[in-house]
N, C-alpha and C positions, 0 to 999 in steps of 0.2 A: 463591733468586735467584741467589746467587754460585755454587752448585753448577753451575747450568745455564750461566751464562756462561763459567765455567771449561771446562765439557766443550764449549762452542761454539767457545771460542778454541783448545782442542787439535785439534778436527776441522778448523778452518779454517786453522790455522797451525802444523802438526805440528812444524816446524823452523825457527827463525829465527836466521841467522847474525849476531849483532851482537857488538861488542867491550866491551860494558858489560853489567853484570848486571842485569837487571830484577827478579831475585827469584825464588825458586822457587814454582812453582804448587802442587805436591803439599801443602805444608804449609798451605795456606790452604783446603782442603776443608772443607767442613762440612754442616750439614743445616738445612732450612727448619723453624722451629719451630712455625708454625702455618699451616694453609692453609684455615681457614674464611671468612677475610676477604679472598678474592681481589680483590673489587671494590675494597675500601678500599686494598689494596696497588698497585692499578694506578693509583691517584691520587697515590702519594708519589713523591719525587723519587729519582733515582738516587744511591745511597749512595757514599761515597768509595772502598769496595772495588771496587763494581761499575764506577764510573768509571775506576779503574786498570786493570781488564781492557778496557774499551773502548778505552782509550787505548793500552795495548799493541798492539791489532789496528790503531789508526790508524797508529801508529808503523811497524809491519811493513809496512804498505801504502805508506808514505812511502819506507821504505828500498828498497823494490822498484823505485822510480822514480829514486831519489837515493842513489846507494851512498854508503855511510859513507867517511870519510876514515881512511887508515891510519895517519895521524902521530898516534901516542899522546901525544907531547909537548904538542901544540896542544890535544888534546882534555882532557889533565889540566888545563891552563891554563884553557881555557873553562870547566870544571867548577869551578875554584877561584873565578873570577869570579862565576859564576852561583850557586853555593852561598852565597857571601857575601851577594850581594842577597836571595837567597830567604830566607835566615835573619831578614832585616829586614822581611819581608813580613808581613801579616796571618795567613798560614799558613805557618809556617817548614818544616813537615814535612807531606807528603803521606802517603797510605797505602803507597804502594810507594816514594816518595822522589823527589826532583827528579833527573833525569839530563839532562846537557847532551852533546851530540855534533856533530861537524861533518861536514857532507855534502860529498863531492866533486863539487862543481858550481860553474860559473862563475856561475850565476844569482844575482842579489843577491836573497836571500830568508831567511826565517826562519819556524819552524813551531812552534806550542804545542800539543802532543797533551794531551788531557785526561789528568789524574791527575799531570802534572809531567814529562813527556818533552818537552825542547825541543831542536829542531835549529836550527843556523843553517849557511849555505852559505860555502865558500871565498870567493865572490864577495861576500859581505856581509862577511867578514872583511877583504878587501882594500879595502873600501869604508869601513869605520870607520878613523879616523886615530889613535886611542889608547885606552887602557884604559876611560876614563871613557865614550866613545862606544860601545864594546863592552858595558860594564854598561848603559848606557842602552837598547840593543837588547834585551838579555836581560830588563831589568827590564820592558820593555813586555811581552814574551811572558810572563813570569812573571804579570803582572798578568791576561793573558788566562786563565791556568790558574786563579788564584784567584777570577776573576769568573766561571768555568766557561762561559765563551763557546763552548767546543767541544762540550760536552754540550748546550748550548742549541740548537746546530744540528740535533739528532736531531729528528725530527718526532714530536710527542706522540703520534700515533696509533700509531706503532711501538712506543713503550715501554709504552703502555696494552695493546697486544694481547700482547706478550711477557710481561708480568707476569700478565696474565689467564690465559695458557695455563699459565705456570709454576705460578701459585697452585692452579689446578684440578687439575694433573697431579702435584703435588708428593707426594701420598699413595701414588702408584703408579710403576711404571717407565715412563719416556717411551718410548712406541712410534715406530716409524719415521715415522709421519705428524707427530707433536708434533716430533720433532727436525728434520724436514725444514722444517717450518713456521718453528721457532725460528732454524734456520740462516738461512733466507731473511729472516727479520725483523732478525737481527744484522748480516748482510751489508749490509742496506738502511741501518741505523743507521751502520755504518762509513762507507758512501758518503756519507751525509749530511755527515759530519764532514769526510772527506777533501776532497769538493767545495767545502765552505766554506773550508777551509785553502788549498787549493791553486788553486781556480778562481774562486770567487765573492767570497771575502774576507767579513770581518765587516761588520756594519753601521756606519754612520758614528758611531753614538752608542757602540757598543761600542769603536771605535778610539779615539775621544776619551777615553772613561773609563780605557782602558788607558794612554794617554799620561798622564793626569792622575796615576793611582796610581803610575806608573813614577817620577814626579818625587820622590813621597814615599819610595819605596823608596831610591832614589839618595841623598837627603838623609839618610836614617837609617843608610846604610851608609858615609856619608862620601864617596861619589863627587858628583862636580859635576852637580847637576841640570841646569844649562845646557848640558851635554853633548848632551842629546836635542834641544834646539833649535838648536845648532850644527850638528848632524848633518842634521837636516831642513833647515835653512837652506841648507846646502851642496847637498843633492840638488836643492832648487828652483832654486837659482842656476845649478846644472850642467844643469838642464833635462833631467833623465833621460827615456829614452823609455819604451816600454811593455814588459811582461813581468816576471816575478818580482813582488817585492812591490809593484810600481807597477800591477799587474792587482788585487790583492787589498787595497789600502789606499786612504783618501780621498786626494784631492788634497794633495799635500806642502805647499802654501802654506796651505791651510785648516788643516792640522795644526799648522803654525808658529804661526798666530794663536792657536789653541787652547791650545798650551803655554804662549806667551808670557803669556797671560792669567792663568795660575795658577802660573807660574814662582816658586819661594821667591826672596826678595831676599838671602838670606845670600850674601857673596862666598865664592868657593872659594879653598882653601888651594893658591895657586899651585906651592908647592914640592912638595906632595904630587901634585898633577896632573902636573908635570914627571916626578916620579920613577916614576909609574905609565905615563907614555908611554915613558919609556926601558925599562921592563921589557916594555910591550907590544911594542916594537920588537925587543926581544932575543928574543922568544918567536915572533914572525911573520915577521920579515925572513931 
């Protein structure tokens, strides 16, 4: 399966100009051990390695619409905050690792690609007011990765068809017909994820679950969990219009109520919050 996905990725995205390393493809090549149980394989979940390659393709599609920022300093800073939060999640390491990047867009948005690639826009970075709020946004996206919400967007029929073709064809070379059909299926799967991230958004339950999980990550990382509520409260009070994250998330006031109901009661260390706010300002202003 991974051999076929790697091949499809190379065919569809022969060169992607990104400023951070997603890891080499060639060293991950392997062979399928058995092909007799193609039907059983078709019912299984996507593996972490397969999720990684799907996520790479989704990231490539997003970068084609939202260019990466050339600000290396900000990218490094966002990665440090994001990696700290990810290390305190239930999945500190993904198959290809977590990668955080800044998109050169005024749109207020953030995207979590399957496997651990997370983007936030310059518009989002200008909207958060301190490092704790930045960590809250990233924690929410990390939760989507760990919950595999992006992979869940892929129609099950596509996955079943792809695994069945690969399972029955693994013992021989892929013919032009096989490759054409697999490319079509793979493109459809990427479309499913991208449309969910950029256009439709996740379901209400998925968003609420990501908010709830984000609070746990923030608490474990010693960030202030209430930063998520403060951020959402401000968005609701400002009456933000449509576009960006407001098209792909539930109503802000509803999310505030959801977060408030499960917010940890432990008070934040004000001095640490202020120090992080100072660091944030020095990096972003």
